[in-house]
C-alpha positions as CSV (number, residue, x, y, z in Angstrom):
1,X,95.1,110.4,151.9
2,X,94.8,109.5,148.2
3,X,95.5,112.6,146.0
4,X,93.3,112.4,142.9
5,X,95.2,112.5,139.5
6,X,94.5,115.6,137.4
7,X,94.7,113.8,134.0
8,X,92.3,111.5,132.1
9,X,92.8,109.4,129.0
10,X,89.5,108.5,127.2
11,X,89.5,105.8,124.6
12,X,87.2,105.7,121.5
13,X,87.8,102.3,119.9
14,X,86.1,102.9,116.5
15,X,87.8,103.4,113.2
16,X,86.4,103.9,109.6
17,X,89.4,101.8,108.4
18,X,91.9,99.5,110.1
19,X,95.5,100.5,109.3
20,X,98.0,97.8,108.5
21,X,100.4,98.6,111.3
22,X,98.0,99.3,114.2
23,X,97.6,97.0,117.2
24,X,95.6,99.4,119.4
25,X,92.3,98.4,120.9
26,X,89.9,99.3,118.0
27,X,87.1,97.9,115.8
28,X,85.6,98.8,112.4
29,X,82.7,101.2,113.3
30,X,80.0,99.8,111.0
31,X,77.2,98.1,113.0
32,X,78.9,98.8,116.3
33,X,76.7,100.0,119.3
34,X,78.3,103.4,119.4
35,X,75.6,105.1,121.4
36,X,75.6,102.4,124.1
37,X,79.4,102.6,124.2
38,X,79.4,106.4,124.8
39,X,76.8,105.9,127.6
40,X,78.9,103.3,129.3
41,X,82.1,105.4,128.9
42,X,80.4,108.4,130.5
43,X,79.1,106.2,133.3
44,X,82.6,104.9,134.0
45,X,84.0,108.5,133.9
46,X,81.3,109.7,136.3
47,X,82.1,106.8,138.7
48,X,85.4,108.5,139.5
49,X,83.7,111.7,140.5
50,X,86.2,114.0,138.7
51,X,85.8,117.7,139.3
52,X,89.3,119.2,138.5
53,X,91.5,118.2,135.6
54,X,94.6,119.8,134.1
55,X,94.7,117.5,131.0
56,X,92.0,115.5,129.2
57,X,93.0,113.4,126.2
58,X,90.6,111.5,123.8
59,X,92.5,108.9,121.8
60,X,91.7,105.8,119.8
61,X,90.9,104.2,117.5
62,X,89.6,107.4,115.8
63,X,87.5,109.7,118.0
64,X,86.4,111.6,115.0
65,X,85.0,108.4,113.4
66,X,81.8,108.9,115.4
67,X,79.1,111.3,114.1
68,X,79.0,115.0,114.9
69,X,76.0,114.5,117.2
70,X,77.7,111.6,119.0
71,X,80.9,113.7,119.3
72,X,78.8,116.6,120.8
73,X,77.2,114.2,123.3
74,X,80.6,112.8,124.4
75,X,82.3,116.2,124.8
76,X,79.3,117.7,126.8
77,X,79.2,114.6,128.9
78,X,82.9,114.7,129.8
79,X,82.9,118.3,130.8
80,X,79.4,118.6,132.4
81,X,80.7,118.5,136.0
82,X,84.3,119.8,135.4
83,X,85.6,123.1,136.7
84,X,86.9,124.2,133.3
85,X,89.1,126.9,134.8
86,X,91.6,124.2,135.8
87,X,91.7,122.5,132.4
88,X,94.9,123.5,130.7
89,X,94.9,121.1,127.8
90,X,92.0,119.2,126.2
91,X,93.3,117.1,123.2
92,X,91.4,115.0,120.7
93,X,92.9,112.7,118.1
94,X,91.5,113.0,114.6
95,X,92.0,111.8,111.1
96,X,92.2,114.2,108.2
97,X,89.6,112.1,106.3
98,X,87.1,112.1,109.1
99,X,87.2,115.6,110.4
100,X,84.2,117.1,108.5
101,X,83.0,120.7,108.9
102,X,80.1,119.7,111.2
103,X,82.6,117.9,113.5
104,X,84.9,120.9,113.5
105,X,81.9,123.1,114.4
106,X,81.2,120.8,117.4
107,X,84.9,121.0,118.5
108,X,84.9,124.8,118.2
109,X,82.0,125.2,120.7
110,X,83.5,122.6,123.1
111,X,86.4,122.9,125.6
112,X,88.8,121.1,123.2
113,X,91.9,123.3,122.6
114,X,94.4,120.9,121.0
115,X,94.0,118.7,118.0
116,X,96.3,115.7,117.2
117,X,96.1,114.7,113.5
118,X,97.1,111.2,112.3
119,X,98.8,112.3,109.1
120,X,101.5,109.6,109.0
121,X,102.8,110.6,105.6
122,X,102.0,113.1,102.8
123,X,102.8,110.5,100.0
124,X,99.5,109.2,98.6
125,X,101.1,105.9,97.4
126,X,102.5,105.3,100.9
127,X,99.2,106.3,102.6
128,X,97.5,103.6,100.5
129,X,100.2,101.1,101.2
130,X,99.8,101.5,105.0
131,X,96.0,101.3,104.9
132,X,95.1,105.0,105.6
133,X,91.9,106.3,104.2
134,X,92.8,109.9,103.7
135,X,95.0,111.6,101.0
136,X,97.5,114.4,100.9
137,X,94.9,117.0,99.8
138,X,92.7,116.2,102.8
139,X,95.6,116.9,105.2
140,X,95.8,120.5,103.9
141,X,92.1,121.2,103.8
142,X,91.6,119.8,107.3
143,X,94.4,121.9,108.8
144,X,93.3,125.0,107.0
145,X,89.7,124.4,108.3
146,X,91.0,123.9,111.8
147,X,92.9,127.2,111.7
148,X,89.9,129.0,110.3
149,X,87.9,127.7,113.3
150,X,90.5,129.1,115.7
151,X,92.6,126.0,116.5
152,X,96.3,126.8,116.4
153,X,97.6,124.2,118.9
154,X,97.7,121.4,116.3
155,X,100.0,118.4,116.3
156,X,100.6,115.8,113.6
157,X,101.9,112.3,113.7
158,X,104.3,111.1,111.1
159,X,105.8,107.6,110.6
160,X,109.1,107.0,109.0
161,X,110.9,103.8,107.9
162,X,107.8,102.8,106.0
163,X,107.9,99.9,103.5
164,X,109.5,101.2,100.3
165,X,110.2,104.6,101.8
166,X,113.5,106.3,100.7
167,X,115.5,109.1,102.3
168,X,114.1,111.5,99.6
169,X,110.6,110.5,100.7
170,X,111.5,111.4,104.3
171,X,113.0,114.7,103.3
172,X,109.9,115.6,101.3
173,X,107.6,114.6,104.3
174,X,109.6,116.8,106.7
175,X,109.5,119.8,104.3
176,X,105.7,119.5,103.8
177,X,105.2,119.1,107.6
178,X,107.2,122.3,108.2
179,X,105.2,124.2,105.5
180,X,102.0,123.5,107.6
181,X,103.2,126.1,110.1
182,X,102.0,124.1,113.2
183,X,103.7,124.0,116.6
184,X,104.1,120.3,117.4
185,X,105.1,117.1,115.6
186,X,105.3,113.5,116.8
187,X,107.5,111.2,114.7
188,X,107.7,107.4,115.1
189,X,109.6,104.8,113.2
190,X,107.4,101.9,112.0
191,X,107.2,99.2,114.6
192,X,105.9,95.8,113.6
193,X,103.4,94.6,116.2
194,X,101.9,91.1,116.5
195,X,98.4,90.5,115.0
196,X,98.8,93.3,112.4
197,X,98.6,92.9,108.6
198,X,102.2,94.2,108.4
199,X,103.5,91.6,110.8
200,X,101.8,88.8,108.7
201,X,103.4,90.3,105.5
202,X,106.8,90.4,107.2
203,X,106.6,86.8,108.2
204,X,105.8,85.9,104.6
205,X,108.8,87.9,103.4
206,X,106.6,90.4,101.7
207,X,107.5,93.7,103.5
208,X,110.3,95.8,102.0
209,X,111.5,97.8,105.0
210,X,114.5,100.2,105.1
211,X,117.6,98.9,106.8
212,X,118.5,99.8,110.4
213,X,121.2,102.1,109.1
214,X,118.8,103.9,106.8
215,X,116.3,104.2,109.7
216,X,119.0,105.8,111.9
217,X,119.9,108.2,109.1
218,X,116.3,109.2,108.6
219,X,115.9,109.9,112.4
220,X,119.1,112.0,112.4
221,X,117.9,114.0,109.4
222,X,114.5,114.6,111.0
223,X,116.0,115.8,114.2
224,X,118.5,118.2,112.6
225,X,116.0,119.6,110.1
226,X,113.3,120.3,112.8
227,X,115.8,121.8,115.2
228,X,117.0,124.1,112.4
229,X,113.5,125.3,112.1
230,X,112.9,126.2,115.7
231,X,111.5,122.9,117.1
232,X,112.9,121.5,120.3
233,X,113.4,117.7,120.5
234,X,111.9,117.5,124.0
235,X,111.1,113.8,124.1
236,X,112.4,110.8,122.0
237,X,109.5,111.0,119.5
238,X,108.3,114.6,120.0
239,X,109.2,118.0,118.7
240,X,107.7,121.3,119.9
241,X,107.8,125.1,119.3
242,X,108.3,126.9,122.6
243,X,105.3,126.5,124.9
244,X,103.5,123.8,122.9
245,X,104.7,120.6,124.6
246,X,102.0,118.0,125.0
247,X,101.1,118.5,128.7
248,X,99.2,115.3,128.8
249,X,102.1,113.2,127.5
250,X,104.5,115.0,129.8
251,X,102.3,113.7,132.6
252,X,103.0,110.1,131.4
253,X,106.8,110.8,131.1
254,X,106.8,112.3,134.6
255,X,105.3,109.0,135.8
256,X,102.2,110.7,137.3
257,X,99.0,108.8,138.0
258,X,96.0,109.2,135.7
259,X,92.5,107.8,135.1
260,X,91.9,105.7,132.0
261,X,88.4,105.3,130.7
262,X,86.9,103.3,127.9
263,X,87.3,99.8,126.3
264,X,90.9,98.7,126.4
265,X,92.1,101.9,128.2
266,X,94.8,101.8,130.8
267,X,95.1,103.9,133.9
268,X,97.4,104.3,136.9
269,X,95.8,104.9,140.4
270,X,97.2,104.6,143.9
271,X,100.3,102.6,142.7
272,X,98.1,100.2,140.6
273,X,98.3,100.0,136.8
274,X,95.0,98.7,135.5
275,X,93.5,97.8,132.1
276,X,89.9,97.8,131.1
277,X,88.1,95.1,129.2
278,X,88.9,95.5,125.5
279,X,86.1,93.8,123.4
280,X,83.1,96.3,123.3
281,X,80.5,93.8,124.6
282,X,82.7,92.8,127.5
283,X,83.3,96.4,128.4
284,X,79.6,97.3,128.2
285,X,78.7,94.3,130.5
286,X,81.6,95.1,132.9
287,X,80.5,98.8,133.3
288,X,76.9,97.6,133.8
289,X,78.2,95.3,136.6
290,X,80.1,98.2,138.2
291,X,83.8,97.5,137.3
292,X,85.3,98.1,133.8
293,X,88.7,96.6,134.7
294,X,90.0,93.3,133.5
295,X,93.6,93.4,135.1
296,X,95.3,95.2,137.9
297,X,99.0,95.3,138.6
298,X,100.2,96.4,142.0
299,X,103.6,97.9,141.4
300,X,106.4,97.2,143.9
301,X,108.6,100.1,144.9
302,X,111.4,98.7,142.8
303,X,109.1,98.6,139.8
304,X,107.9,102.2,140.5
305,X,111.5,103.4,140.6
306,X,112.3,101.6,137.3
307,X,109.3,103.2,135.6
308,X,110.3,106.6,137.0
309,X,113.8,106.2,135.3
310,X,112.5,104.5,132.2
311,X,109.9,107.3,131.5
312,X,112.0,110.2,132.7
313,X,114.9,109.3,130.3
314,X,112.5,109.7,127.4
315,X,112.5,113.4,128.0
316,X,115.3,115.6,126.7
317,X,115.5,117.1,130.2
318,X,115.8,113.7,131.8
319,X,114.9,113.4,135.5
320,X,116.0,115.0,138.8
321,X,118.0,112.9,141.2
322,X,116.7,114.9,144.2
323,X,113.1,114.4,143.2
324,X,113.8,110.7,142.7
325,X,115.3,110.4,146.2
326,X,112.5,112.5,147.8
327,X,109.8,110.3,146.2
328,X,111.3,106.9,147.0
329,X,113.6,107.5,150.0
330,X,116.6,105.8,148.3
331,X,120.1,107.1,147.6
332,X,120.2,107.2,143.8
333,X,124.0,106.8,143.4
334,X,124.2,103.9,145.9
335,X,121.5,102.1,143.9
336,X,122.3,103.0,140.3
337,X,125.8,104.6,140.4
338,X,127.6,101.7,138.7
339,X,125.0,101.6,135.8
340,X,125.1,105.4,135.4
341,X,128.9,105.4,135.3
342,X,129.0,102.7,132.6
343,X,126.4,104.4,130.5
344,X,128.2,107.8,130.8
345,X,131.5,106.2,129.8
346,X,129.8,104.7,126.7
347,X,128.5,108.2,125.8
348,X,124.8,107.3,126.2
349,X,124.0,109.2,129.4
350,X,125.1,112.5,130.9
351,X,124.7,114.1,134.3
352,X,124.3,117.9,134.5
353,X,124.0,119.2,138.0
354,X,121.0,117.3,139.5
355,X,119.7,115.8,136.3
356,X,120.4,112.5,134.5
357,X,119.6,112.6,130.8
358,X,120.4,110.8,127.6
359,X,122.9,112.1,125.1
360,X,122.0,112.3,121.4
361,X,123.6,108.9,120.9
362,X,121.6,107.6,123.8
363,X,118.3,108.7,122.3
364,X,118.8,106.4,119.3
365,X,119.2,103.5,121.7
366,X,116.5,104.6,124.2
367,X,115.1,101.2,125.3
368,X,118.5,99.6,125.5
369,X,119.7,102.4,127.9
370,X,116.6,102.3,130.0
371,X,116.8,98.4,130.3
372,X,120.1,98.7,132.1
373,X,118.3,100.1,135.1
374,X,116.0,97.1,135.4
375,X,117.1,94.7,138.2
376,X,116.4,91.1,137.2
């Protein structure tokens, strides 16, 4: 019998400004059919008949780009039939510039208990350069307002290796992040994606990025500074104070199944990874017709095993050999022993008891290490 997942990702594709590095499924909010979209989204959500959830995550786009009334309608609609006693973590992504007092008031009376803020950098010049619409002052006022409203499980995203960014800029960012006194940070290096303003600039030779060596130095500095200040580096890009790990993201890294709702959202059900229609009109029509999905990929057992390893290695704790063997019915060392031995000899992996995990050196080369497990 199919065991229902206990996590949902909900996608709000609207933004008040399109950032220069972003390739997520999103549109500029002006003149968009937001109300019709929210109705379609709640209709798709209801079609799964979800009663019990452990984690619910609203991402984007910018979920807080919609009005306070629309936000209230969305949050009430999502939780109307849920047994909230099971809900451990309900996260919403927000932008410092969009999170007004009336929206914080809506969040306060809802079941939301975790806020993820897209800060990216504290440097006003860099914020402008990457196309963000907020400024440094708004970061502080937003976090202070959230704390006053009783939200303490707050995470921020920061990006390093930005165009023109120096090591001193990174040091300043980390110190300002620590001064916020919040329990969770996600740090990403800038990745150039196709169809973004930054990729177009790069192709024209107009993007001044730090070298790979500088980027590695920045990453090392960030890790050591955050660990010195009581944060655990529990996943390649994520740092937490004890007990504040992102439970929803851990679900992804544990390779669990989940529902994905909304335009361009992805989900994973019964061994099938699916993606919904991205363009808003296509999504609205598809929900109306009874199926929001545009693609479905049925994973073979080999692909499922590769994903289990690929995702598990992102965590500091790695993955359990015993759990892997119980889940897939294969002897791990017979199948991957040679690869593991080679990676251990190169100082990229380590085995501690039942667990396989990356070394610090391995974390810098995460994707390269994980790719060794993919059978061509």
